[in-house]
C-alpha positions as CSV (number, residue, x, y, z in Angstrom):
1,X,183.5,90.6,73.0
2,X,182.1,91.5,76.5
3,X,184.0,93.5,79.1
4,X,186.2,91.4,81.4
5,X,187.6,92.0,84.8
6,X,191.3,93.3,84.8
7,X,192.2,91.1,87.6
8,X,191.0,88.0,89.6
9,X,188.8,88.7,92.6
10,X,189.9,87.4,96.1
11,X,188.0,84.6,97.7
12,X,187.5,86.8,100.9
13,X,185.5,89.1,98.7
14,X,183.5,86.4,97.2
15,X,182.9,85.1,100.9
16,X,181.8,88.6,102.1
17,X,179.4,88.9,99.1
18,X,177.7,85.3,99.7
19,X,177.6,85.8,103.5
20,X,173.9,86.2,103.6
21,X,173.3,82.7,101.7
22,X,174.0,80.5,105.0
23,X,171.4,78.2,105.7
24,X,169.8,78.2,109.2
25,X,168.9,75.0,111.2
26,X,165.3,74.6,111.6
27,X,163.6,75.6,114.8
28,X,162.6,72.2,116.4
29,X,161.3,71.6,119.9
30,X,159.6,68.5,121.7
31,X,155.9,68.1,122.0
32,X,154.9,68.3,125.7
33,X,152.5,65.6,125.4
34,X,154.2,62.8,123.2
35,X,157.8,63.9,123.5
36,X,158.3,63.8,119.8
37,X,160.2,66.6,117.8
38,X,158.1,69.0,116.1
39,X,158.5,72.3,114.3
40,X,157.9,75.5,116.6
41,X,154.3,77.1,116.5
42,X,153.0,74.0,114.3
43,X,150.6,71.2,115.3
44,X,152.5,68.1,116.4
45,X,152.3,65.6,113.6
46,X,152.4,62.5,116.0
47,X,149.6,63.3,118.5
48,X,147.5,66.4,116.8
49,X,147.9,68.7,119.7
50,X,148.7,72.4,120.0
51,X,149.6,74.5,123.2
52,X,148.4,71.1,125.2
53,X,145.0,71.1,123.3
54,X,143.6,68.7,120.9
55,X,143.3,70.4,117.6
56,X,143.1,67.5,114.9
57,X,142.4,63.8,115.3
58,X,145.2,61.7,114.0
59,X,144.3,58.7,112.0
60,X,146.0,55.5,112.9
61,X,148.3,53.8,110.1
62,X,146.5,50.8,108.5
63,X,148.4,47.8,108.3
64,X,148.7,46.3,105.0
65,X,146.8,42.8,104.7
């Protein structure tokens, strides 16, 4: 039989052990051109600009017909 703890661990001790497991919110900002939300230090997925310069061309969505 494997060794077992002699007494129950407190929930406070469990919380201290898991304190570094908390999730942080994403760093989000608004694009200065199109004012859509985007991730910081990333190209805007809506207009394709970064630092007020066109980086990529965004293809328009095709309608299904």
